[in-house]
C-alpha positions as CSV (number, residue, x, y, z in Angstrom):
1,X,30.8,-60.9,-53.9
2,X,32.5,-64.1,-52.5
3,X,35.0,-65.6,-54.7
4,X,33.0,-68.9,-56.5
5,X,33.2,-71.3,-54.8
6,X,34.6,-71.1,-51.4
7,X,37.3,-73.1,-50.2
8,X,36.7,-74.7,-46.9
9,X,39.1,-77.1,-45.3
10,X,37.7,-79.4,-42.5
11,X,37.2,-83.5,-41.1
12,X,34.1,-85.7,-40.7
13,X,35.3,-85.8,-37.2
14,X,34.9,-82.1,-36.6
15,X,32.0,-81.1,-35.3
16,X,32.8,-77.3,-36.2
17,X,33.4,-78.2,-39.8
18,X,30.3,-80.1,-40.0
19,X,28.3,-77.1,-38.4
20,X,30.0,-74.8,-40.7
21,X,29.7,-76.9,-43.9
22,X,25.6,-77.8,-43.1
23,X,25.3,-73.9,-43.0
24,X,27.0,-73.3,-46.5
25,X,24.5,-76.2,-48.0
26,X,21.5,-74.7,-46.1
27,X,22.3,-71.0,-47.8
28,X,23.4,-72.4,-50.9
29,X,26.8,-70.7,-51.1
30,X,28.7,-72.4,-53.3
31,X,31.9,-74.2,-51.6
32,X,34.4,-76.6,-52.2
33,X,34.8,-79.2,-49.0
34,X,38.7,-79.8,-49.0
35,X,39.6,-83.0,-46.4
36,X,42.4,-82.2,-44.3
37,X,45.5,-84.2,-45.1
38,X,44.2,-84.9,-48.4
39,X,46.6,-84.2,-51.7
40,X,43.9,-81.4,-52.3
41,X,44.5,-79.5,-48.7
42,X,48.3,-79.0,-50.1
43,X,48.8,-75.2,-51.1
44,X,45.8,-73.7,-49.1
45,X,47.2,-70.6,-47.1
46,X,47.3,-71.7,-43.1
47,X,45.9,-69.9,-40.3
48,X,48.1,-68.5,-37.6
49,X,46.2,-71.1,-34.9
50,X,45.5,-74.4,-36.8
51,X,41.8,-75.0,-36.2
52,X,39.2,-76.4,-38.0
53,X,37.4,-75.8,-40.2
54,X,39.1,-73.1,-41.9
55,X,37.2,-71.0,-44.8
56,X,39.6,-69.3,-47.5
57,X,38.4,-65.7,-47.8
58,X,39.9,-62.6,-49.2
59,X,42.3,-60.8,-46.9
60,X,42.7,-57.4,-46.2
61,X,45.2,-56.8,-49.0
62,X,42.8,-59.1,-51.2
63,X,45.2,-62.1,-51.2
64,X,43.5,-65.5,-50.0
65,X,43.8,-65.9,-46.0
66,X,42.5,-69.2,-43.9
67,X,40.2,-67.7,-41.5
68,X,38.9,-70.0,-38.4
69,X,36.0,-70.0,-35.6
70,X,32.9,-71.1,-36.8
71,X,31.1,-68.6,-35.0
72,X,32.5,-65.4,-36.4
73,X,32.5,-67.3,-39.9
74,X,28.8,-67.5,-39.7
75,X,28.4,-63.6,-39.2
76,X,31.1,-62.9,-41.5
77,X,28.7,-64.9,-44.3
78,X,25.8,-63.0,-43.3
79,X,27.5,-59.9,-44.5
80,X,28.7,-61.3,-47.8
81,X,25.8,-63.2,-49.2
82,X,22.3,-62.3,-49.0
83,X,19.1,-64.5,-48.7
84,X,18.4,-67.9,-46.3
85,X,19.7,-66.3,-43.2
86,X,20.6,-68.0,-40.1
87,X,20.3,-65.1,-37.7
88,X,16.7,-64.4,-36.6
89,X,15.8,-61.0,-38.0
90,X,14.5,-60.2,-34.2
91,X,17.6,-58.8,-32.1
92,X,16.2,-60.3,-28.9
93,X,15.5,-64.2,-30.4
94,X,19.2,-63.5,-32.2
95,X,20.6,-63.0,-28.8
96,X,19.1,-66.1,-27.4
97,X,20.0,-67.8,-30.6
98,X,23.6,-66.9,-30.0
99,X,23.4,-68.1,-26.1
100,X,22.4,-71.3,-27.3
101,X,25.4,-71.9,-30.3
102,X,27.7,-70.8,-27.5
103,X,26.1,-73.8,-25.4
104,X,26.4,-76.3,-27.9
105,X,29.5,-75.1,-29.1
106,X,31.4,-74.8,-25.6
107,X,29.4,-76.8,-23.6
108,X,28.0,-79.9,-25.2
109,X,31.6,-80.4,-27.0
110,X,32.7,-81.4,-23.6
111,X,30.4,-84.2,-23.9
112,X,31.5,-84.9,-27.3
113,X,35.2,-85.2,-26.1
114,X,34.6,-87.1,-22.9
115,X,32.6,-90.0,-24.4
116,X,35.2,-90.1,-27.7
117,X,38.0,-90.3,-25.3
118,X,36.8,-92.1,-21.9
119,X,35.5,-95.1,-23.1
120,X,37.2,-98.0,-25.0
121,X,34.7,-98.9,-27.7
122,X,34.5,-95.3,-28.7
123,X,38.7,-94.9,-28.1
124,X,38.9,-97.8,-30.5
125,X,36.7,-96.5,-33.0
126,X,38.0,-93.0,-33.1
127,X,41.9,-94.5,-33.4
128,X,41.0,-96.7,-36.3
129,X,39.1,-94.3,-38.2
130,X,39.8,-90.5,-37.5
131,X,43.5,-91.0,-38.9
132,X,41.8,-93.0,-42.4
133,X,39.7,-90.1,-42.9
134,X,42.8,-88.0,-43.7
135,X,44.0,-90.2,-46.4
136,X,41.8,-93.9,-47.1
137,X,44.9,-94.9,-49.2
138,X,47.4,-94.7,-46.6
139,X,49.1,-98.5,-45.2
140,X,47.1,-100.1,-42.4
141,X,50.4,-100.0,-40.3
142,X,50.8,-96.0,-40.8
143,X,47.1,-95.5,-39.8
144,X,47.3,-98.0,-36.7
145,X,50.6,-95.9,-35.9
146,X,48.8,-92.6,-36.4
147,X,45.4,-94.0,-34.7
148,X,47.3,-94.9,-31.7
149,X,49.3,-91.2,-31.2
150,X,46.2,-89.2,-31.8
151,X,43.9,-91.0,-29.2
152,X,47.1,-90.5,-26.8
153,X,47.3,-87.1,-27.5
154,X,43.8,-86.3,-27.1
155,X,43.2,-88.6,-24.0
156,X,45.9,-86.3,-22.5
157,X,43.8,-83.5,-23.3
158,X,40.9,-84.5,-21.6
159,X,41.6,-82.3,-18.4
160,X,41.9,-79.2,-20.5
161,X,38.4,-79.9,-22.1
162,X,36.8,-80.6,-18.6
163,X,36.7,-84.8,-18.6
164,X,38.1,-86.4,-15.5
165,X,36.5,-88.7,-12.9
166,X,34.7,-85.7,-10.8
167,X,33.4,-84.1,-13.7
168,X,32.2,-87.4,-15.5
169,X,28.8,-87.8,-13.9
170,X,28.0,-84.2,-14.7
171,X,28.9,-84.3,-18.3
172,X,26.8,-87.5,-18.7
173,X,23.7,-86.4,-16.7
174,X,23.6,-83.1,-18.6
175,X,23.9,-84.8,-22.1
176,X,21.1,-86.8,-21.6
177,X,19.0,-84.1,-20.3
178,X,19.9,-82.1,-23.4
179,X,19.3,-85.0,-25.4
180,X,15.2,-85.4,-23.7
181,X,14.9,-81.8,-24.2
182,X,15.8,-81.6,-27.9
183,X,13.6,-84.3,-28.4
184,X,10.6,-82.7,-26.5
185,X,11.1,-79.3,-28.6
186,X,11.6,-80.9,-31.9
187,X,8.0,-82.6,-31.2
188,X,6.3,-79.4,-32.2
189,X,8.8,-77.2,-33.8
190,X,10.7,-77.9,-36.9
191,X,13.5,-76.1,-35.8
192,X,15.0,-74.2,-32.6
193,X,13.4,-71.1,-33.1
194,X,10.5,-72.5,-35.5
195,X,10.2,-73.9,-39.3
196,X,13.4,-72.6,-40.3
197,X,17.0,-73.2,-38.8
198,X,19.1,-70.8,-37.1
199,X,22.7,-70.5,-36.3
200,X,22.2,-72.5,-32.6
201,X,20.2,-75.6,-34.7
202,X,23.5,-75.9,-36.6
203,X,25.9,-75.5,-33.7
204,X,24.0,-78.4,-32.1
205,X,23.6,-80.5,-35.1
206,X,27.5,-80.3,-35.4
207,X,28.1,-81.6,-31.9
208,X,25.4,-84.0,-32.6
209,X,26.9,-85.6,-35.6
210,X,29.5,-86.8,-33.6
211,X,27.7,-87.7,-30.0
212,X,24.6,-89.5,-31.8
213,X,25.9,-90.1,-35.1
214,X,29.6,-91.5,-34.5
215,X,30.8,-92.7,-31.0
216,X,28.9,-95.9,-30.0
217,X,28.1,-95.0,-26.4
218,X,26.8,-91.5,-27.0
219,X,25.1,-92.8,-30.2
220,X,23.5,-95.5,-28.3
221,X,22.2,-93.4,-25.8
222,X,20.6,-91.1,-28.1
223,X,19.1,-93.6,-30.1
224,X,17.6,-95.4,-26.7
225,X,15.9,-92.2,-25.5
226,X,15.8,-89.3,-28.4
227,X,15.1,-91.1,-31.5
228,X,14.0,-88.1,-33.1
229,X,16.8,-86.0,-32.5
230,X,19.0,-88.8,-34.1
231,X,16.6,-88.3,-37.4
232,X,16.6,-84.3,-36.7
233,X,20.7,-84.7,-37.3
234,X,20.6,-86.5,-40.7
235,X,17.8,-84.0,-42.2
236,X,20.1,-81.2,-41.2
237,X,23.0,-82.5,-42.8
238,X,21.8,-81.0,-46.1
239,X,18.9,-78.5,-46.0
240,X,19.4,-76.7,-49.5
241,X,16.1,-78.0,-50.6
242,X,14.6,-76.1,-47.9
243,X,12.3,-73.0,-49.2
244,X,12.1,-70.8,-45.6
245,X,10.0,-67.8,-45.6
246,X,10.5,-64.7,-43.2
247,X,7.3,-66.3,-41.5
248,X,8.7,-69.2,-40.6
249,X,10.8,-67.4,-37.7
250,X,9.1,-68.2,-34.1
251,X,7.0,-64.9,-33.1
252,X,8.6,-63.1,-30.1
253,X,5.6,-63.5,-28.1
254,X,5.5,-67.0,-28.8
255,X,8.8,-68.8,-27.0
256,X,7.8,-72.3,-26.3
257,X,8.1,-73.5,-23.1
258,X,10.3,-76.1,-24.4
259,X,12.6,-73.8,-25.4
260,X,12.6,-72.0,-22.2
261,X,13.4,-75.7,-20.8
262,X,16.7,-75.8,-22.9
263,X,17.5,-72.4,-21.7
264,X,16.7,-73.8,-18.2
265,X,19.4,-76.7,-19.1
266,X,21.9,-73.8,-19.8
267,X,21.3,-72.3,-16.7
268,X,21.7,-75.7,-14.8
269,X,24.9,-76.6,-16.6
270,X,26.9,-74.5,-18.5
271,X,26.2,-71.1,-16.9
272,X,27.9,-72.0,-13.7
273,X,31.0,-73.4,-15.3
274,X,31.0,-69.9,-17.5
275,X,31.1,-67.9,-14.3
276,X,33.6,-70.0,-12.5
277,X,36.1,-70.1,-15.4
278,X,35.7,-66.5,-15.7
279,X,36.7,-66.0,-12.0
280,X,39.3,-68.2,-12.0
281,X,41.1,-66.4,-15.0
282,X,40.3,-63.5,-13.0
283,X,42.3,-64.5,-9.9
284,X,45.2,-66.2,-12.1
285,X,44.0,-69.7,-10.5
286,X,45.3,-73.1,-11.6
287,X,41.8,-74.5,-11.3
288,X,38.5,-74.2,-12.1
289,X,36.5,-75.3,-8.9
290,X,32.7,-75.2,-8.7
291,X,29.6,-76.9,-8.2
292,X,27.0,-77.9,-11.0
293,X,23.9,-79.3,-10.4
294,X,24.9,-80.1,-6.8
295,X,28.1,-82.1,-8.0
296,X,31.8,-80.9,-7.9
297,X,33.5,-79.6,-11.1
298,X,37.4,-79.3,-11.3
299,X,39.1,-78.4,-14.5
300,X,42.0,-76.3,-16.2
301,X,40.7,-72.6,-16.5
302,X,39.7,-72.5,-20.6
303,X,40.6,-68.8,-21.5
304,X,38.4,-68.8,-24.6
305,X,35.4,-69.9,-22.8
306,X,36.1,-66.6,-20.6
307,X,35.8,-64.9,-24.1
308,X,32.7,-66.3,-25.1
309,X,31.3,-65.1,-21.7
310,X,32.4,-61.3,-22.2
311,X,31.0,-61.8,-25.7
312,X,27.3,-62.9,-24.3
313,X,27.6,-59.9,-21.9
314,X,28.5,-57.4,-24.8
315,X,26.0,-58.9,-27.1
316,X,23.1,-58.3,-24.2
317,X,24.0,-55.0,-23.3
318,X,23.8,-53.9,-27.2
319,X,20.2,-54.8,-27.4
320,X,17.8,-51.6,-27.5
321,X,15.9,-51.5,-23.8
322,X,12.8,-53.3,-25.1
323,X,14.8,-56.0,-27.0
324,X,16.8,-56.7,-23.7
325,X,13.9,-56.4,-21.7
326,X,12.3,-59.5,-23.9
327,X,15.2,-61.4,-24.2
328,X,15.6,-61.0,-20.2
329,X,12.4,-62.6,-19.5
330,X,12.7,-65.5,-21.8
331,X,15.5,-66.2,-19.4
332,X,13.9,-65.2,-16.2
333,X,13.8,-68.2,-13.9
334,X,16.4,-70.5,-16.0
335,X,19.4,-69.6,-13.9
336,X,21.0,-68.0,-17.3
337,X,20.4,-64.5,-15.8
338,X,23.4,-65.1,-13.5
339,X,25.8,-64.7,-16.4
340,X,24.2,-60.9,-16.9
341,X,24.0,-59.8,-13.2
């Protein structure tokens, strides 16, 4: 049994907070959203690593503790509450869902960070709004100073995320392709894996709440080339009224070409980075350098994303032979197979 309601600390500008809240809403898990920086957030337990979102759950000794990282939190919730699962019951499709979720969480977030902190109109909006989300009643001078400090700090982190003059064309082209491909898939499928949402839907949604819904430059692009995606993001915000059935999942033998095209985008953009990043970390290199889509990519190594690759490889290895063969068949020719060579 879960404590009722669960307490979640988040922020409107955090794509992972929006991802997890949308899962809680869809799964009808009673919860209380607490805005970071609000008076209500005082006294809540704090995690060892101060990331968002934070879900307060019972610890090993029964005392409440703040847990972070949306992907494992979603899996933990699956073990705590029954019904309205966001994990496809077919193991092969669940693995493919995890791969697409990881792409959204770890690659599309590069686009989110890039557009927010590399374009003057986007910087100005973020600096004006983000600090006021924490406290809407703070004095203007305090909010303005906080916005400037936050913008300077985030702009300074662009290199860690991978946004720079070399990578900008790669990020922007990849974002536009992702919009077009998701738009094409949603034209014939309500969600990624059928007529009910999976974890990857919520991961895509989380990043797109910012890219297609808040930051001016990428939002204008989304409206121009993928209005269906913009509307879909608004719908996924709260799916508590849905009545999903087990028959609503995509059958394992009916994976659409439009979904394969999304995996081909992962193989085209994210897979080369994942491999180069893991290689750089294994060598102790100071920089990740590779080619993505025929263009140079350079950034600082990112240890967490090396762990993501290891987790994906472990998940594939854990599949039964028949399920692994099916997943491999879906990924064949997409470029994703290089991740598991």
